[in-house]
RONU-896847 format. One line per 8 residues: their letters; for each residue x, y, z of C-alpha. Coordinates in Angstrom, 1 decimal. Example, Ala and Ser with C-alpha at 12.3 -4.5 7.8 and 13.67 -1.06 7.14 Angstrom:
% RONU-896847
AS> 12.3 -4.5 7.8; 13.7 -1.1 7.1
***
This chain:
% RONU-896847
XXXXXXXX> 0.0 43.6 17.5; 3.1 45.2 19.1; 1.9 44.0 22.6; 1.3 40.5 21.3; 4.8 40.3 19.7; 6.3 41.6 23.0; 4.4 38.9 25.0; 5.5 36.1 22.7
XXXXXXXX> 9.2 37.4 22.6; 9.1 37.6 26.4; 7.7 34.0 26.6; 10.5 32.7 24.3; 13.0 34.5 26.5; 11.6 33.1 29.7; 11.4 29.6 28.1; 15.1 29.9 27.2
XXXXXXXX> 16.1 31.2 30.6; 14.1 28.4 32.3; 15.6 25.7 30.1; 19.1 27.1 30.7; 18.5 27.1 34.4; 17.3 23.5 34.2; 20.4 22.6 32.3; 22.6 24.2 34.9
XXXXXXXX> 20.7 22.5 37.7; 21.1 19.1 36.1; 24.8 19.7 35.6; 25.1 20.5 39.3; 23.5 17.1 40.2; 26.0 14.5 39.1; 23.6 11.7 39.8; 23.6 9.0 37.2
XXXXXXXX> 20.0 8.0 38.0; 18.3 6.6 35.0; 15.3 9.0 35.3; 17.7 12.0 35.2; 19.8 10.8 32.4; 16.9 9.9 30.1; 16.6 12.0 26.9; 13.9 12.8 24.5
XXXXXXXX> 13.6 10.3 21.6; 14.7 11.7 18.3; 11.8 13.1 16.3; 12.1 12.6 12.5; 10.4 14.2 9.5; 9.5 11.9 6.6; 7.2 14.4 4.7; 10.1 15.5 2.5
XXXXXXXX> 10.2 12.0 1.0; 13.4 11.1 3.0; 13.9 10.7 6.8; 15.6 13.6 8.6; 15.9 14.8 12.2; 13.3 17.5 12.9; 16.0 19.6 14.8; 18.2 19.8 11.7
XXXXXXXX> 15.4 20.2 9.1; 14.6 23.7 7.7; 10.9 23.5 8.2; 8.4 24.9 10.7; 6.6 21.7 11.8; 4.7 20.0 14.6; 5.4 16.2 14.7; 3.2 14.0 16.8
XXXXXXXX> 3.4 10.2 17.3; 0.3 8.1 17.6; 0.9 8.0 21.4; 1.1 11.9 21.4; -2.2 12.1 19.6; -3.8 9.8 22.2; -2.3 11.6 25.1; -3.5 15.0 23.9
XXXXXXXX> -7.0 13.8 23.0; -6.5 14.4 19.2; -9.0 11.8 17.8; -9.9 13.7 14.6; -8.8 16.7 12.5; -11.0 19.1 14.7; -8.8 18.6 17.8; -5.6 19.2 15.9
XXXXXXXX> -6.0 22.9 16.4; -5.6 22.5 20.1; -2.2 20.7 19.7; -0.4 22.8 17.0; 0.3 26.5 16.8; -1.1 28.8 14.0; -3.8 26.2 13.3; -7.6 26.5 13.2
XXXXXXXX> -10.3 24.0 12.1; -13.9 25.0 11.6; -16.3 22.1 11.4; -19.6 22.7 9.8; -21.8 20.8 7.4; -20.1 19.5 4.4; -16.3 19.7 4.5; -14.4 22.0 6.8
XXXXXXXX> -12.2 25.1 7.0; -8.7 23.9 7.8; -6.3 26.8 8.0; -2.7 27.2 9.0; -1.4 30.8 9.5; -4.8 31.9 8.1; -4.3 30.1 4.8; -6.2 27.0 3.8
XXXXXXXX> -9.9 26.9 3.1; -12.5 29.5 3.8; -15.5 28.4 1.7; -17.2 25.1 1.1; -16.9 25.0 -2.7; -15.0 22.8 -5.2; -14.3 26.0 -7.2; -11.4 27.0 -5.1
XXXXXXXX> -8.3 24.9 -4.2; -7.2 24.2 -0.7; -4.1 25.9 0.8; -3.4 23.1 3.2; -3.0 19.6 1.7; -3.7 16.5 3.8; -1.7 13.4 2.9; -2.8 10.0 4.0
XXXXXXXX> 0.0 7.5 3.7; 1.8 9.6 1.2; -1.2 10.3 -1.0; -2.9 13.8 -1.2; -6.4 13.1 0.2; -9.7 14.5 -1.0; -9.3 18.3 -1.0; -11.3 19.7 2.0
XXXXXXXX> -14.0 17.0 1.9; -14.1 13.6 3.6; -12.0 14.9 6.6; -14.3 13.7 9.4; -12.8 10.3 9.8; -11.4 9.3 13.2; -7.7 9.0 13.9; -7.0 5.4 15.0
XXXXXXXX> -3.9 3.2 14.9; -1.8 6.1 13.7; 2.0 5.9 13.4; 2.7 9.7 13.1; 1.3 13.0 12.1; 3.5 15.8 10.7; 2.0 19.3 10.2; 4.3 21.5 8.1
XXXXXXXX> 3.6 25.2 8.1; 4.2 27.5 5.1; 4.2 26.8 1.3; 5.1 23.3 0.3; 5.6 21.8 -3.2; 9.3 21.1 -4.0; 9.5 17.7 -2.4; 6.0 16.1 -2.6
XXXXXXXX> 3.2 15.5 -5.0; 0.6 18.2 -4.5; 1.2 22.0 -4.2; 0.2 23.8 -1.0; 0.4 27.6 -0.2; -0.4 27.3 3.5; 0.9 24.0 4.7; 0.6 20.3 4.6
XXXXXXXX> -0.4 17.5 7.0; 1.2 14.1 6.6; -0.8 11.3 8.4; 0.7 7.8 8.4; -1.2 4.8 9.7; 0.9 2.2 11.5; 2.7 0.0 9.1; 2.9 -3.8 9.4
XXXXXXXX> 6.1 -5.3 10.8; 7.9 -8.7 10.8; 8.7 -8.7 14.5; 5.7 -10.5 16.1; 2.0 -10.9 16.4; 1.1 -7.7 18.2; -1.7 -5.1 18.5; -4.3 -3.7 20.9
XXXXXXXX> -8.0 -3.7 21.6; -9.7 -0.7 23.3; -13.3 -0.1 24.6; -14.6 3.4 25.6; -17.7 4.5 27.3; -18.6 8.2 27.7; -21.4 10.6 28.4; -24.0 11.4 25.6
XXXXXXXX> -24.3 7.6 25.3; -20.9 7.3 23.6; -19.6 3.8 22.9; -16.4 3.4 21.0; -14.4 0.2 20.2; -11.2 0.0 18.2; -8.3 -2.3 17.7; -5.5 -3.5 15.5
XXXXXXXX> -3.5 -6.7 15.0; -0.2 -7.2 13.2; 0.3 -10.5 11.6; 3.8 -11.5 10.2; 2.8 -14.2 7.7; 6.5 -14.9 6.8; 9.9 -13.3 6.8; 8.9 -11.2 3.8
XXXXXXXX> 5.2 -10.7 4.2; 3.2 -9.0 7.0; -0.4 -7.8 7.4; -1.9 -5.3 9.8; -5.7 -4.9 10.3; -7.4 -2.1 12.2; -10.9 -1.0 12.9; -12.9 1.7 14.7
XXXXXXXX> -16.6 1.9 15.6; -18.3 4.8 17.5; -21.8 5.8 18.3; -22.8 8.8 20.3; -26.0 10.8 21.0; -26.6 14.4 20.0; -25.4 17.5 21.9; -28.5 19.3 20.7
XXXXXXXX> -32.1 19.9 21.7; -34.0 20.9 18.5; -37.5 22.2 19.0; -38.6 22.7 15.4; -39.8 20.0 13.1; -36.9 18.3 11.4; -35.8 15.3 9.5; -32.8 13.1 10.3
XXXXXXXX> -30.7 12.6 13.4; -29.0 16.0 13.9; -25.7 15.7 15.7; -25.8 12.0 16.3; -22.7 9.9 15.5; -22.5 6.5 13.8; -19.0 6.0 12.6; -17.4 2.9 11.2
XXXXXXXX> -13.9 2.5 9.7; -11.7 -0.4 8.8; -8.2 -0.5 7.4; -6.0 -3.3 5.9; -2.2 -2.9 5.3; 0.1 -5.3 3.5; 3.9 -5.1 3.6; 6.0 -7.3 1.2
XXXXXXXX> 9.8 -7.1 1.2; 11.1 -10.0 -0.9; 14.6 -8.5 -0.8; 16.2 -5.8 1.4; 16.1 -3.5 -1.7; 12.4 -3.9 -2.7; 9.6 -2.7 -0.4; 5.9 -2.8 -1.4
XXXXXXXX> 3.3 -1.4 1.0; -0.4 -1.4 0.2; -3.1 0.2 2.3; -6.8 0.5 1.9; -9.5 1.7 4.2; -13.3 2.1 4.2; -15.1 4.8 6.1; -18.8 5.2 6.7
XXXXXXXX> -19.2 8.4 8.8; -22.8 9.5 9.6; -22.9 12.6 11.7; -26.6 13.2 11.4; -26.2 16.8 10.2; -24.7 19.9 11.7; -27.4 21.8 13.6; -27.0 25.6 13.6
XXXXXXXX> -28.8 28.8 14.3; -28.3 32.5 13.2; -24.9 34.0 13.8; -26.4 36.8 15.9; -28.5 34.6 18.1; -28.1 35.0 21.8; -29.8 31.8 23.0; -28.0 28.6 24.1
XXXXXXXX> -26.4 27.3 20.9; -27.4 23.8 21.8; -31.1 24.7 21.8; -32.1 25.2 18.3; -35.5 25.9 16.6; -34.5 25.0 13.1; -37.2 23.2 11.0; -35.2 21.9 8.1
XXXXXXXX> -33.7 18.6 7.2; -30.4 17.4 8.7; -27.9 15.1 7.0; -24.1 14.9 6.9; -23.1 11.5 5.7; -19.7 10.5 4.1; -18.9 7.1 2.7; -15.5 6.6 1.0
XXXXXXXX> -12.7 4.2 0.2; -9.1 5.2 0.0; -6.2 3.1 -1.3; -2.5 3.7 -1.6; 0.3 1.6 -3.1; 3.9 2.6 -2.2; 6.7 0.8 -4.0; 10.4 1.6 -3.5
XXXXXXXX> 13.5 0.0 -4.9; 17.1 0.8 -3.8; 19.7 0.4 -6.6; 23.2 -0.8 -5.8; 24.5 2.8 -6.1; 22.2 3.9 -3.3; 19.6 5.7 -5.4; 16.0 4.9 -4.6
XXXXXXXX> 13.1 4.8 -7.1; 9.7 5.3 -5.4; 6.2 5.0 -6.9; 3.2 6.3 -4.9; -0.2 5.4 -6.4; -3.4 6.6 -4.9; -7.1 6.0 -5.6; -10.0 7.5 -3.6
XXXXXXXX> -13.8 7.2 -4.2; -16.4 8.7 -2.0; -19.9 10.1 -1.7; -20.9 13.0 0.6; -24.6 13.8 1.2; -25.5 17.0 3.0; -28.7 19.0 3.8; -29.3 21.9 6.2
XXXXXXXX> -31.7 24.6 7.2; -30.4 27.8 5.6; -32.0 30.2 8.0; -31.5 28.1 11.2; -34.9 28.9 12.6; -38.5 27.7 12.3; -39.6 31.1 10.9; -38.9 30.2 7.3
XXXXXXXX> -38.4 27.1 5.1; -35.1 27.7 3.3; -33.1 24.5 2.7; -30.0 23.4 0.9; -29.3 19.9 -0.5; -26.4 18.4 -2.4; -24.7 15.2 -3.0; -21.0 15.1 -3.9
XXXXXXXX> -19.5 12.1 -5.6; -15.7 12.4 -5.9; -13.1 10.1 -7.5; -9.4 11.0 -7.2; -6.6 9.2 -8.9; -3.0 10.2 -8.4; 0.5 8.9 -9.4; 3.8 10.2 -8.0
XXXXXXXX> 7.3 9.1 -8.9; 10.4 10.0 -6.9; 14.1 9.4 -7.7; 16.0 10.0 -4.4; 19.8 10.1 -3.9; 21.6 8.4 -1.0; 21.5 10.5 2.3; 25.2 10.3 3.4
XXXXXXXX> 26.9 12.4 0.8; 27.8 16.0 0.2; 25.3 16.5 -2.6; 21.8 15.0 -2.1; 18.8 15.5 -4.4; 15.2 14.5 -5.1; 13.4 14.5 -8.4; 9.6 14.0 -8.7
XXXXXXXX> 6.8 13.6 -11.2; 3.2 14.0 -10.2; -0.2 13.5 -11.8; -3.7 13.9 -10.3; -7.2 13.6 -11.8; -9.9 14.8 -9.4; -13.5 14.3 -10.7; -16.1 15.9 -8.4
XXXXXXXX> -19.7 15.3 -9.5; -22.9 16.7 -8.2; -25.4 14.1 -9.6; -28.6 15.5 -11.0; -31.9 15.0 -9.2; -30.7 12.3 -6.8; -31.0 14.3 -3.6; -33.3 14.8 -1.8
XXXXXXXX> -35.6 11.9 -2.6; -39.4 12.4 -2.4; -39.5 10.2 0.7; -37.0 12.5 2.4; -39.3 15.5 1.9; -42.5 13.9 3.3; -43.9 15.9 6.2; -42.3 19.2 5.3
XXXXXXXX> -44.2 22.3 4.2; -43.5 23.8 0.7; -40.2 25.6 1.1; -39.7 29.2 0.3; -36.3 28.6 -1.2; -34.6 25.4 -2.2; -31.1 25.5 -3.8; -29.8 22.5 -5.8
XXXXXXXX> -26.4 22.1 -7.5; -25.5 19.5 -10.1; -22.9 18.9 -12.7; -19.2 17.7 -13.1; -16.2 19.8 -11.9; -13.1 17.8 -12.9; -9.6 19.1 -12.2; -6.4 17.7 -13.7
XXXXXXXX> -2.9 18.5 -12.5; 0.6 17.5 -13.8; 3.8 18.6 -12.2; 7.5 18.1 -12.1; 9.5 19.1 -9.0; 12.9 18.7 -7.4; 15.2 19.7 -4.6; 19.0 19.7 -4.3
XXXXXXXX> 21.0 20.1 -1.1; 24.8 20.8 -1.1; 27.0 20.8 2.0; 29.3 23.9 1.6; 31.0 22.7 4.8; 30.4 20.4 7.7; 28.0 23.0 9.2; 26.8 25.1 6.2
XXXXXXXX> 24.3 23.8 3.6; 22.4 25.3 0.7; 19.1 23.9 -0.7; 17.4 24.8 -4.0; 14.0 23.5 -5.0; 11.7 24.1 -7.9; 8.3 23.0 -9.2; 6.5 23.4 -12.5
XXXXXXXX> 2.8 22.6 -12.6; 0.0 22.6 -15.2; -3.6 22.5 -14.1; -6.9 22.3 -16.0; -10.1 23.2 -14.2; -13.5 22.4 -15.8; -17.1 23.1 -15.0; -18.8 20.6 -17.3
XXXXXXXX> -22.6 21.1 -17.6; -22.9 22.6 -14.1; -26.4 23.8 -13.1; -27.4 26.0 -10.2; -31.2 25.6 -9.7; -33.7 27.7 -7.8; -36.9 25.7 -8.5; -39.2 28.1 -6.7
XXXXXXXX> -38.3 30.8 -9.3; -38.2 28.4 -12.2; -34.6 29.4 -12.7; -31.9 27.1 -14.0; -28.4 28.6 -14.5; -26.0 26.7 -16.8; -22.2 26.6 -17.1; -19.8 24.8 -19.4
XXXXXXXX> -16.3 26.3 -19.1; -12.6 25.3 -18.9; -9.6 27.1 -17.6; -5.9 26.2 -17.9; -3.1 27.4 -15.5; 0.7 26.8 -15.4; 3.3 28.1 -13.0; 7.0 27.7 -12.0
XXXXXXXX> 7.7 28.2 -8.3; 10.9 27.7 -6.3; 12.6 27.8 -3.0; 16.2 28.6 -1.8; 17.3 27.7 1.8; 20.5 28.3 3.8; 21.1 26.0 6.8; 23.7 26.6 9.4
XXXXXXXX> 24.6 24.2 12.2; 26.1 26.5 14.8; 27.2 23.5 16.9; 25.9 20.1 17.8; 22.9 21.6 19.7; 21.9 24.7 17.7; 20.6 24.9 14.1; 19.5 28.0 12.3
XXXXXXXX> 17.9 28.4 8.8; 16.4 30.9 6.5; 14.6 30.5 3.2; 12.7 32.3 0.5; 9.9 30.4 -1.3; 7.4 31.2 -3.9; 3.9 29.6 -4.0; 1.0 29.4 -6.4
XXXXXXXX> -2.7 28.5 -6.2; -4.4 28.0 -9.5; -7.4 30.1 -10.6; -10.8 28.6 -11.3; -14.4 28.8 -12.3; -17.4 30.3 -10.4; -20.7 28.7 -11.0; -23.4 31.2 -12.1
XXXXXXXX> -25.9 32.5 -9.5; -28.9 34.8 -9.4; -26.9 38.0 -9.5; -23.7 37.1 -11.3; -23.1 35.3 -14.5; -20.4 32.5 -14.6; -17.0 34.1 -14.1; -13.4 32.9 -13.9
XXXXXXXX> -11.1 34.1 -11.2; -7.4 34.5 -11.3; -4.5 32.5 -9.8; -2.9 33.5 -6.5; 0.9 34.0 -6.1; 3.0 34.4 -3.0; 6.5 34.9 -1.8; 7.4 33.7 1.7
XXXXXXXX> 10.4 34.6 3.9; 11.2 32.5 6.9; 13.9 32.3 9.6; 14.2 29.6 12.2; 16.3 28.5 15.2; 16.2 25.0 16.7; 18.1 24.0 19.9; 18.7 21.0 22.1
XXXXXXXX> 19.3 21.7 25.8; 19.8 20.0 29.1; 21.7 17.1 27.7; 19.0 16.2 25.3; 16.1 16.6 27.7; 14.7 19.8 26.1; 14.2 20.8 22.5; 13.0 24.2 21.3
XXXXXXXX> 11.9 25.5 17.9; 11.5 29.2 17.2; 10.6 30.7 13.8; 9.4 33.9 12.1; 7.6 34.3 8.7; 6.6 37.2 6.4; 4.4 36.2 3.5; 3.2 38.5 0.7
XXXXXXXX> 0.2 37.3 -1.5; -0.6 38.8 -4.8; -4.2 38.4 -6.3; -5.2 36.7 -3.0; -8.4 34.6 -3.5; -11.4 35.4 -1.4; -15.0 34.1 -1.3; -18.1 36.3 -1.3
XXXXXXXX> -21.6 35.0 -1.1; -24.5 35.5 -3.4; -26.2 38.8 -2.4; -29.5 37.0 -1.6; -28.3 33.5 -0.7; -24.8 33.6 0.7; -24.6 29.8 0.8; -23.8 30.0 -3.0
XXXXXXXX> -20.5 31.8 -3.2; -18.1 33.2 -5.8; -14.4 33.6 -5.7; -12.6 36.9 -6.5; -9.0 38.2 -6.4; -7.9 40.9 -4.0; -5.8 43.5 -5.8; -2.5 44.7 -4.4
XXXXXXXX> -0.5 42.9 -1.7; -2.0 40.8 1.1; 0.5 40.4 3.9; 0.7 37.8 6.7; 3.4 37.8 9.3; 4.1 36.1 12.6; 6.3 34.4 15.2; 6.0 30.7 16.3
XXXXXXXX> 7.7 28.9 19.1; 7.5 25.5 20.7; 9.4 23.3 23.2; 9.3 19.7 24.5; 10.9 18.5 27.7; 11.4 15.1 29.4; 12.9 14.7 32.9; 12.3 11.1 33.8
XXXXXXXX> 8.7 10.8 35.0; 8.0 14.5 34.3; 7.4 15.7 30.7; 5.8 18.8 29.2; 5.2 20.6 25.9; 4.4 24.2 25.0; 3.8 26.1 21.8; 2.6 29.6 20.9
XXXXXXXX> 2.1 31.8 17.8; 1.4 35.4 17.3; 0.4 36.8 13.9; -0.9 39.7 11.9; -2.6 39.9 8.5; -3.7 42.7 6.3; -5.7 42.3 3.1; -4.8 44.2 0.0
XXXXXXXX> -6.8 46.8 -1.9; -10.3 45.5 -2.6; -14.0 46.5 -2.7; -16.5 43.7 -2.1; -20.2 43.5 -1.9; -21.4 42.3 1.5; -24.5 40.1 0.7; -25.9 40.7 4.2
XXXXXXXX> -26.4 44.4 3.6; -29.0 44.0 0.8; -29.2 43.1 -2.8; -26.6 44.8 -4.9; -25.9 46.0 -8.4; -22.2 46.1 -9.5; -19.4 46.5 -7.0; -16.2 47.2 -8.8
XXXXXXXX> -13.4 45.5 -6.9; -10.9 48.3 -7.8; -12.8 51.5 -8.1; -15.2 51.2 -5.2; -18.8 51.7 -4.2; -21.7 51.4 -6.6; -24.2 50.4 -3.9; -24.8 50.6 -0.1
XXXXXXXX> -23.3 47.2 0.5; -20.0 47.7 -1.4; -17.4 47.8 1.3; -13.7 48.6 1.3; -11.8 45.7 2.9; -8.3 47.1 2.4; -6.3 46.5 5.6; -8.9 44.1 7.1
XXXXXXXX> -7.7 40.9 8.8; -7.8 37.6 6.9; -10.5 35.3 8.0; -9.7 32.4 10.4; -6.4 34.0 11.3; -6.3 34.4 15.1; -3.6 36.8 16.3; -2.6 34.5 19.2
XXXXXXXX> -2.6 30.8 19.8; -1.1 28.9 22.7; -1.1 25.3 23.9; 0.7 23.5 26.7; 0.6 20.0 28.3; 2.2 18.4 31.3; 2.2 14.9 32.7; 3.9 13.0 35.6
XXXXXXXX> 4.3 9.2 35.8; 4.1 7.8 39.3; 5.9 4.5 39.7; 3.6 2.3 41.8; 5.9 -0.7 41.7; 5.4 -4.2 40.3; 5.3 -2.8 36.8; 2.3 -0.5 37.5
XXXXXXXX> 2.2 3.3 37.0; -0.3 6.2 37.4; 0.0 9.1 35.0; -2.2 12.3 35.3; -2.0 14.7 32.3; -3.5 18.1 31.7; -3.6 19.9 28.4; -4.6 23.6 27.9
XXXXXXXX> -5.2 25.4 24.6; -6.0 29.0 23.8; -7.1 30.1 20.4; -7.6 33.9 20.1; -10.5 35.6 18.5; -10.7 35.6 14.8; -12.9 37.0 12.0; -15.0 34.6 9.9
XXXXXXXX> -15.4 37.0 7.0; -13.2 39.4 5.1; -15.6 42.1 5.9; -14.6 42.0 9.6; -18.1 43.3 10.6; -18.7 42.4 14.3; -22.2 43.8 14.2; -23.2 41.1 11.6
XXXXXXXX> -21.6 38.3 13.6; -18.2 38.1 11.8; -16.2 37.8 15.1; -15.4 34.3 16.4; -14.8 34.6 20.1; -11.6 33.3 21.7; -11.7 29.8 23.3; -9.8 28.2 26.2
XXXXXXXX> -10.0 24.4 26.2; -8.7 22.2 29.0; -8.4 18.4 28.5; -7.4 16.0 31.3; -6.6 12.3 31.6; -5.4 10.0 34.4; -4.0 6.7 33.2; -3.3 3.5 35.2
XXXXXXXX> -1.1 1.0 33.4; -0.1 -2.4 34.6; 1.9 -4.5 32.2; -0.4 -4.8 29.1; -3.5 -3.4 30.6; -4.3 0.3 30.5; -7.3 2.1 32.1; -7.8 5.8 31.5
XXXXXXXX> -10.4 8.3 32.7; -10.6 11.3 30.4; -12.4 14.6 30.0; -12.4 17.0 27.0; -13.4 20.6 27.4; -13.1 20.0 31.1; -14.5 23.4 32.1; -17.5 22.9 29.8
XXXXXXXX> -16.9 26.1 28.0; -19.7 27.1 25.6; -18.2 28.5 22.5; -18.9 28.9 18.8; -16.5 26.8 16.8; -17.5 28.2 13.3; -19.6 30.7 11.6; -20.5 30.1 8.0
XXXXXXXX> -23.1 31.8 5.7; -24.8 33.5 8.5; -25.1 30.5 10.8; -23.2 29.6 13.9; -22.0 26.2 14.9; -21.3 25.3 18.5; -18.1 23.6 19.6; -18.4 20.3 21.5
XXXXXXXX> -19.4 20.6 25.2; -17.7 18.7 28.0; -17.3 15.0 27.3; -15.9 12.4 29.7; -15.6 8.7 30.0; -13.4 5.6 30.6; -11.1 3.7 28.1; -9.9 0.2 28.8
XXXX> -7.0 -1.0 26.5; -5.3 -4.4 26.2; -2.1 -4.5 24.3; -0.4 -7.7 23.1
***
């Protein structure tokens, strides 16, 4: 850990020295050439329900425009980890593990909340599910690291991602159309059109379609189309502004994402991870609709009233081979139907005054249902031998949250500001007639339980503008994740688990250098969790998990740094993070070491598989991440340009289980991913050649429940885009 901190500190020092040298060099060249005098565009943050300059906002954040996402090859959530520090995404089966600083999601269950909230157009999206959609026609993406909750609807202990699709505008008819061909028989077409219907009404329509063959060669008998992609998404946006003070924005999208399943084999396997002998069914199919209505009205005194209404409805079907081989017939099936309604109200003060404030009310009702006996159908099972173990889950798991929050900022002087924020939330979690069924054993386990939780959290920040180019901040924030209900399994009755609390300390420094051509952001955090929530699998079938609380303090700490530079045709970006984590006092039963009796989490071993995890690293928390990108635009004359770009990302090794047992496959190897593009642009035509994972590195992207999931191999192709 000491060596990693030294390396990162040295990197920051070198970055500072290099940028200072560049600034001096530019000062020595008094040329007024446009390319040399060009500056980076201002980057703004809108996640805090008002627009502010990133360089003077007290938040650790990565902000990417739609063009940035395209340049860096970020077409879905999975690639975001290669463009932002302290971020990991593990795609597997149903849902994903999306973690920032090691906090987020580490088990595919509706029992536990997510630590990183994803917002789509201001609305907190489905928690951890329905995240496989493509990014297309995006306006901006803002990834905020650390606890959030005093300025937006949902509460998050690890971070939040705000994704905003491009809004309609009144300027002109404009848009784009793009066609892409790639290896693995990939075909992708997407486009958007903006239609100003009048001076006060505009519509924007966008769509994306993609098909692609599988990366896998599966030798065992199987059902479905494992690894194949058939993705279809459409979006409609309507903007109505009858007066300058009233703004009504409605967006709705439909997504039908069929990934054919997520083939996997045992975590300790040594064969090519794209050659799999599994003999079970394969399905991973999400279909969902999401709508948002954002209404804001500015009163004569400058105060703005905003209403954000969200409605989401989706179905996710999933099936997989639990053992990942043809030696046994163990399968898991489920169907998740989820409906989420949310309503947020904000009252926001004017920006240009000494005292600014925001007040908010929030309500969310999340109904997750596992319908009884609807999946798998009899037809789906034709041709399969009688399985050794099938596991089914059905029942209702509703969650209801109501909250009030607010944040006040006061300018002590022209350069010194204090901010105070608070949040009170009340949550009710219910498992309503939930059944876990093991039909081979004739066992049906039942649960009907409710749990209520309430908590007041807060944040205090001190901001200091040293001069026009340097901004420092420090804050202390508390966070909270509600407790919940575990479904019963073969070895444990239904149990509740407690809430999780944290206190987070952060310091940050943001600078603008070289006459606005370079920006840097450096930050440090120290976070202490009490009653940290962890997931442990059923001793016999770890795919069915339970959540427990770690006693004592769990500590996460780290450093993060990033920079962006623009020197006419040359631009680059770089970001790095180094972190350390230590779990608190806890004894847990490792289900892979045999069936167990009781394992007391505080007093210790009662069986051979009861392990002391105190001091272990948090899962999905790499100690080092790094990414960098560089591009140079060659002017070919006549309005034409040629721009090559290379992006490199390193994600350090991480553990996939709190047991940190490498012998059992808990260690996720480091990965080094290189993406490259070369783009020819001439007026409104753009032709790009691209390659992701250019070196064709074979790596394991995720390990879950004893199975390993391979990361995508090298992909390449051409994209032709017409803008208008």
